[in-house]
N, C-alpha and C positions, 0 to 999 in steps of 0.2 A: 374222116376228120371233120369236126364242127367248122362252121363257116367263120366264126369269129375267134373262139378259143378252143383249146384242146380240152376235152372233158374227161376227167379222170375220176373213177370211183375208188373208194377205199372200203373194203370189206372188213368190218371189225365185229367180233362176236363176244368179246370179254374184256374185262379190265386189263388183263395181262397183255393181250396183243395190241390194245390201244396204246398202252405205255411204250411198247416197242416201236410202234408206228410214229409216235409223237414228233421226233425230230424231223422226219421226212414230211409229215403232214404240215408242220409249221413252215418248212421251206417252200413246199408247193403252194401253200395258201397265199404266200407273198408274191407269187409269180404272176404278173399281169397277162401272160399268155395262156394260163391254165385256169380252167373252171373246176373246182374241187367239190366233190360231193361225198359225204360220209354215209355209208350204208350200215346202220347199226341194227344188230339182231342178237340172238343167243341170250346170254345172261345180262347184257346190258339193260334189258327191259324187264328183268325179273326182280321183284321186290325182295325175294328171299336171298338174292345174291347182291343186294345193296343198290339195285337200280343205278348202275354206273353210267347210264346215258346222261345223267345229270353231270358227271365229271366231264363228259365231252362238251356239253353246253358251256360249262364253266370255263373251258379253254377258248371260248369265243367262236366255236364252230356252229353256225346256224343253218347251213345247208345239209340237213340230215334226213335220210330216209329211214324210218323205223319199221322193222318187221318182227313182231312178236312170234316166237316159235318154241319157247321152252315150256315143257310140261312140269307139273309140280312133283310127279313121281320120278324116280331115277333107277328103276329096275331095267333089265335088258329090253323088255317089251316097250317100255316108255321111251328109252333112248332111241330105239328103232323107229317108233312112232314119230318122235321129234325130228329125226332125220328125214322121214317122208314128208312131214308137215313143212319143214324148212324148204325142202326141194320144191314142194307144191307152190308155196308162196313166192319163191324166187323165179319160178317159171313165169309167174304173172309179171314180176318186176322186169325180167329180161325181155319180155314181149312188149313192154310199154315204155321202156327207157333205153336210150342208147348212149354208149360210152366209147371213147377212143381207146381207153386202156382201163383195166380194173385190177387193182392190187388185192392179192389174197396173201395169207401168212400162215405159216405153221402147219398144224396137224389136227385141229379139233374136228369132231364129227360134224358140227354145225357148218364149219367152213367147207368141208368136203361136200356137204349136201348143197350149199349155195353154188359152189363151183360146178358140180355135176349137172345142175339144172341149166347152167349156161352153155353147155356143150352144143345142144341142137341150135342154139341161136348164134353160134360162132363168136361168142364173146372172147375178146383178147385179154387173157389173164396174165399177170406178171406175179410169179410166186416168190416170196421171201422165206428163207430158212428151209429150202428143199435139200435133198441129198443126205440128210442126217438119218441116223438110225437109232430107234429106241425099241429094242426087241421085247422089252417087258411091258409095252403098252400097245393097245390096239391102234393108237394114234399113228403108229408106224405105217399101217395100211392106208389110213386116210391121207397122211403126208404124201406118199408116193402117188396116190390117185390124183391128188391136187396137182402134183408136178406133171403127171401125164396129161392133165387137162389144160396145162398152161403153155403158152408160147415163149415167155421170157422168164428168166430165173436169176435171182440174186442170192448167192450162197455165201456162207460165212468163211469157209476155208477151202484150200486147194483139194484136200482129200474128199470133201463133200462135192466138189465140182466133178471129180473123177467118178464118184459113186453115182451121181445124178446122170452123168453121161451114159453110164451103163444102164440106168433105168429108162431114160427116154430115148436112147439109141443114137444120140448125137451131142457134140459139145457146142453146137450153134446156140447163140443167144443165152449162154450161161456166163454170169459175171461174178467174180469173187470180190466181195465188198467188206468182209468182216461183219461183226454183229451190229445191226442197227440199234439194238437196245443199249449197247455200251456208249453210244453217243450221248445218251441221257446223263451219263456220269459227268460229262463236261458241261452240259447245258443247264442241268438242274441244280439249284442251290439247296443243299441239304439243310434240314432244320437243326437248330441248336438243341442240346439236351433239354434246355429250359422250355423252348417252344414246343418240343415234342411232348413234354410233360403236360403243358397247358392243353394241347390238342387231344391227347389220347389218355391222359392220366396214368402214364406209364413212365417210371423213373429209370432212364438209361444209365444213371450213375451206379445202379445195382448190377451185379453180375447177371447177364441176360443170355438166354438161348433162344434163337429164332427157329421155330418148327414149321415146316411146310410139308405136309404129307398128303398125297393124293391117292385115290383107290388104284388098285391093279386092275387094268381093264382087259388083260389077256387071261389071267388065272383069277377070274371073277369069284370063284368059290373060295379063294384064299383071303378075301377081304375081312371076313369075320375074324379069322385068326390074326391077321395083320392089325386090325383095329384094336384087338385085345393086347397085342404086343406094344402098340402105340400107347395104349392106356397105362400099361405097366411102366414103361420107361419115363413117360411124362409124370406120372404120379410119384415115382421115386425121385426124379430130379427136382421136382417142384417142392420137395420138403425144405430145401435150403436155397433154391435158385429161382429166379424169375423166368417164366416161360412165356414167350409171345407166340401165339399160334395163329397163322393165317388160314382161314377156312377154305375147304376144298371147292374146286370149281364144280360145274354140273356134269360130273362123270358118273358112270354106272356105279350105283351103291355108295355114292359120296355121303348119303344121309347117315350111314352106319358110323362114319368118322364124326360127323357133326354131333350125333347123339353122345358119343364118347366124350367129345370135347366139352359139350354143355354140362355133362354130369361132373367132369373134373373141375370145371370152372365153379360150379355151385359148391363143391367140397372145399375148394381152395381159391376163392376169388382174389386173395392178396397176391398170390404168386403165379396164377394162370390167367392170362389175358387173351380173349378171343377177338380177332379182327376180321370183319367181313370184307371190308374194302379199304386197304391202306392208301391206295393210289401210289403212283411211282415215287413221288418225293418222300413220302413217309416210309415206304417199304425200303427204299435205299438208305434212308436215315437209320432205320432199325438195323439193317445189314451192316452199316458202317460202324455202329457202336456196340453191336452184340459181341459176345465172347466165342460163340460157336454156332454153326447152322446145322440142323438135323432135318433130314427129309429126303424126298425123291422128286423134287422140282427141277425143271431146266434152269431156273435162276441160280441154283447151287452149282450147276455145271458151267454156265456161261458167265454170269456176272460176278459171282463171289470172289473169284481170283483177283479181280480189279480192286476189291476192297481188302485184299490180303487176308481173307478169312478161310479158315479150315472148314470143310464140309464133310459130315458123315452122310454119305449117300446110301440110303437104306434100300434093300431089295433090288429088283431087276427092272424097275420101270424105265430107267435111263440106260440100261445095258446096251452097249454097242455105240453109244455117243462118245465122241472124243472128249476127254476130260483133262484138266490141268492137274499138276501134282498136289494141289490143295485138296483134292477130292479123295476121301478115304471110302472105299466101297465096303459096306458092311451088310451081312445077312439081315433080313427083317426079323430080328429076334431081340427081345428086350435085353437079355443078358449080354449078347454081343455088343449091342449099341452102348450099354452102360460101361462095358469094359473098354471100348474104344474112346468113350467120353472121358474117362479117367486119363487116358494117354494124351488127348488132344486139346482138351479145354484150355482156352486162353493162349494157345500157340498161334504164332503169326506166320503167315505164308510170305515168303520173300521172292517168289518167282514171278514170271510174266503171265500174260493171258493170251493163249493161242487164238482167241476169238476177236482180239482187238486189232484193228487195222485203221490207219488214218484216213480221213476224208471219205468216210463211208456214205454220208448224205450226198456229198458232191458227186461221187461215182454214180450213184443211183440216178440223180437228177440229170446228169450229163447224158447217161444212156437213155433216159426217158425222152429227152429232147431229140436225140438221134432216132429213136424208134418212131416217135410221132411225126418226125419230118421226112421219114422214108417215103 
């Protein structure tokens, strides 16, 4: 432990995980007993993905370690190379900087690379969102490897605690907190439709479908077919409806979907809007006012229920993850998606959210203090 303050590192590799971390980071930043340092890497430093390091700085965080590691290409070899490069760069970081505790989150390959590099240095990692299962994404492997490399665990539900106990072989240091990302719903003031229009030139008074589709990283060979199915259903729906598409992260073959989206946008710029980096406030605003969500993102599984939105979850990327009754599982097939769209568009979900638990930040912060004072 540091002589004066407890030094905590926050590993963040994308706009998505930084948004989840934000309530916790804000709380830790104001604690006089803690010295907080953001370790930014992955797509945060990529111009192609919106250079979201600037978002971190806009939130007033100035203690940031920047580690560039994303390659321009996204085929299998490039992803593997990026994993190795990330691990190599973090081996240097871990040998030159010391922390009392380092937070890691989720299941990205960049996060797994950063954590794996810390194992020989006995870095004390605390993992958020462990124990979950996504059989349709290679992230499932990365998530479990991060858990096995971590000493402390903050999981969202009791079933995930049980699963994580099986993975790591003990229930010690596993805490059920609910979803940290849902705390943002209480803390973030959503934009009005008028302010959203000014910021993004998108009118949410129109019927709107929010689309967030990521590549399949297990059945990689299916992405050409899946991107074509995505093109078909977006093209059909956009004839009469406004479609807001959030661009995919730096996953294997994400560029295939990017090319499809860009072509669709050129053909129909009035009804198809492409967003590289919404940020948490604007993304939740769009989710709040949209009529339906289509995609295979974890946000559809975890956050959408709190906005009372129905989600068409396409394909197997999120297979195995607990979902609320607002989630309709649909084959990754344009005809099936369009058929379910007709059933569910503009329907309102009236149930609760299994990922929501009160006092999430307080639970984590209290446990941190206990951990660091041991």
